[in-house]
C-alpha positions, -999 to 999 in steps of 0.1 A, spaced: -210 495 -420 -208 460 -412 -189 435 -433 -175 406 -417 -200 386 -407 -196 353 -426 -229 323 -425 -220 284 -437 -234 249 -437 -213 224 -438 -221 184 -451 -200 153 -452 -214 137 -488 -230 105 -483 -232 83 -514 -263 89 -534 -273 120 -521 -275 151 -540 -298 179 -523 -285 198 -493 -307 223 -476 -294 259 -476 -302 276 -437 -299 316 -445 -316 337 -464 -311 335 -503 -332 361 -525 -311 354 -559 -300 313 -566 -266 335 -572 -265 342 -535 -248 309 -522 -210 301 -534 -209 263 -535 -170 245 -522 -162 208 -524 -138 197 -501 -114 167 -511 -102 144 -485 -71 150 -494 -70 180 -489 -80 203 -522 -108 222 -526 -126 238 -558 -151 264 -562 -182 247 -583 -201 259 -606 -239 272 -608 -260 254 -632 -226 235 -639 -221 216 -611 -255 221 -589 -286 235 -590 -306 260 -566 -341 261 -559 -356 290 -534 -377 289 -507 -412 305 -510 -404 331 -485 -367 334 -490 -353 320 -453 -333 295 -474 -335 265 -501 -318 238 -518 -282 230 -535 -287 203 -557 -252 185 -569 -255 171 -603 -240 133 -608 -205 124 -604 -198 159 -589 -192 144 -554 -184 114 -542 -190 101 -502 -164 112 -477 -164 149 -498 -175 180 -476 -194 202 -491 -192 238 -481 -229 262 -488 -217 297 -478 -236 331 -484 -221 352 -509 -249 380 -499 -229 406 -487 -234 420 -449 -231 455 -452 -254 481 -427 -255 513 -456 -268 534 -418 -248 544 -396 -273 536 -362 -266 550 -328 -277 531 -296 -289 558 -276 -306 577 -307 -346 584 -303 -367 571 -328 -406 585 -337 -430 581 -364 -454 606 -376 -490 603 -362 
C-alpha cells in the first residue's frame, strides 16, 4: 500500500487576488487543505467555508480556491495540499499477466 505521495500547489499572495488554481484531482470540496504562511514564519490551517471556498472542475481534474476578503495579505504564502489519501488497496505484480474474458 502506498501512502507517501504528496501533492501541493504554492502561491505567493498578490494584493487583490483571491482565486488560486488547484492543479490536482478533486472529488469533494474537502479534498484540499489550505495553509497560510506569514512572512514572520507563522502558519495556520484555513477553514473551509469560513476562510475560503472551493469549486471543482466538471472533470474533477482540479478546481479553484477562493479566499475570503481579509484572510491573506500580499506576501503571504498559500499552500494547497491534496487531502485525498493516495493508497493502493490492491497488490499488483509487475510480472503478472492480465487477461480479459473473451
